[in-house]
C-alpha positions as CSV (number, residue, x, y, z in Angstrom):
1,M,-0.1,-0.1,-0.1
2,K,1.4,2.9,-0.9
3,A,1.7,6.1,1.6
4,K,-0.1,9.2,-0.1
5,H,1.4,11.9,2.7
6,L,4.9,10.9,3.3
7,I,5.4,13.5,6.0
8,T,2.8,12.2,8.1
9,V,4.3,9.0,8.1
10,F,7.7,10.0,8.7
11,L,6.5,11.7,11.8
12,G,4.5,9.1,12.7
13,G,7.4,6.7,12.4
14,F,9.9,9.2,14.2
15,L,7.2,9.7,17.5
16,L,6.8,5.7,17.4
17,L,10.4,4.6,17.6
18,G,11.1,7.8,19.5
19,S,9.0,6.5,22.0
20,L,9.6,3.2,22.0
21,F,13.4,3.9,22.3
22,F,12.9,5.9,25.8
23,I,10.4,3.2,26.8
24,I,12.9,0.3,26.2
25,S,16.2,1.6,27.5
26,Q,15.1,4.3,30.3
27,G,11.7,2.6,31.0
28,V,10.1,6.0,31.0
29,W,6.8,4.7,30.3
30,E,5.6,8.7,30.3
31,M,6.2,7.8,26.3
32,L,3.6,5.6,25.2
33,P,1.0,8.1,24.6
34,P,3.3,9.5,21.8
35,G,3.9,6.6,21.1
36,L,0.1,6.4,19.8
37,I,-0.1,9.4,18.5
38,G,2.5,7.9,16.4
39,I,1.1,5.2,15.4
40,S,-2.3,7.4,14.6
41,L,-0.4,9.7,12.1
42,L,0.9,6.4,10.5
43,Y,-2.5,5.5,10.0
44,L,-3.5,8.5,9.0
45,G,-0.6,9.0,6.5
46,I,-1.2,5.5,4.6
47,K,-5.2,6.3,4.8
48,R,-6.4,9.4,3.7
49,D,-9.2,10.8,5.6
50,R,-10.6,13.8,6.1
51,T,-12.8,12.9,9.1
52,G,-10.2,10.9,10.8
53,S,-7.8,13.9,10.5
54,L,-10.2,16.6,12.0
55,L,-10.8,14.2,15.1
56,F,-7.6,13.2,15.3
57,G,-6.2,17.2,15.9
58,H,-9.2,17.8,17.8
59,F,-7.9,14.8,20.5
60,T,-4.8,15.9,20.3
61,I,-5.6,19.5,20.8
62,I,-7.4,18.2,24.2
63,A,-4.3,15.5,25.2
64,G,-1.8,18.3,24.7
65,C,-3.6,20.3,27.5
66,F,-3.5,17.9,29.5
67,Y,0.5,17.5,29.5
68,V,1.1,21.1,29.7
69,T,-0.5,21.2,33.2
70,W,1.0,18.1,34.2
71,G,4.6,19.5,32.7
72,L,3.7,22.6,34.4
73,Y,3.4,20.7,38.0
74,L,6.9,19.0,36.8
75,L,8.6,21.4,36.0
76,P,10.5,22.2,39.0
77,H,12.1,18.6,38.7
78,S,13.5,19.0,35.2
79,Q,16.9,17.8,34.4
80,P,18.4,20.4,31.4
81,T,19.3,17.2,29.7
82,L,18.6,16.3,26.3
83,A,16.6,13.7,27.4
84,G,15.1,15.2,30.4
85,I,13.6,17.6,28.1
86,L,12.5,15.3,25.2
87,T,10.9,12.9,28.0
88,R,8.4,15.5,30.0
89,P,5.1,16.1,29.2
90,L,5.3,19.9,28.8
91,F,7.6,19.4,25.6
92,W,4.8,16.8,24.2
93,G,2.1,18.8,25.2
94,L,3.1,22.2,22.9
95,F,4.2,19.4,20.4
96,S,0.5,17.9,20.6
97,I,-1.1,21.0,20.6
98,F,0.4,22.9,17.8
99,G,0.4,18.9,15.7
100,G,-3.3,19.0,16.6
101,V,-4.1,22.6,15.2
102,C,-2.0,21.6,12.2
103,A,-4.5,18.3,11.6
104,N,-7.6,20.5,12.0
105,Y,-6.3,22.8,9.3
106,H,-5.3,19.6,7.4
107,G,-8.4,18.6,7.7
108,F,-10.1,21.4,5.4
109,C,-7.0,21.5,2.9
110,K,-7.7,21.1,-1.0
111,C,-6.4,17.9,-1.1
112,L,-8.8,16.4,1.4
113,K,-12.4,18.2,0.1
114,E,-11.8,17.3,-3.3
115,K,-11.8,13.3,-2.0
116,V,-14.8,14.0,-0.1
């Protein structure tokens, strides 16, 4: 099956592999939701669907808000290392919010409107 959105497939694969790396190597189970988002992006990259993109965008914005709130509570315990930044929920919350906004805009994109 040919991927229709290579950037979406690439980002989904990156999120999935990155979260699996941190879960396996360091035992950081907080990286499980980014892995689930990566699986969703892989699905959306292969199957071109407007409704799926809009639902994914709204879900990701809501999950990002929870992550930002959780990350603000954990901010005093943060470490200024690459692993300390990438494994904290504040980073993934901002990433999720901006990704959700992007998915919502893409739901109304011309490439998906013409398919419906």
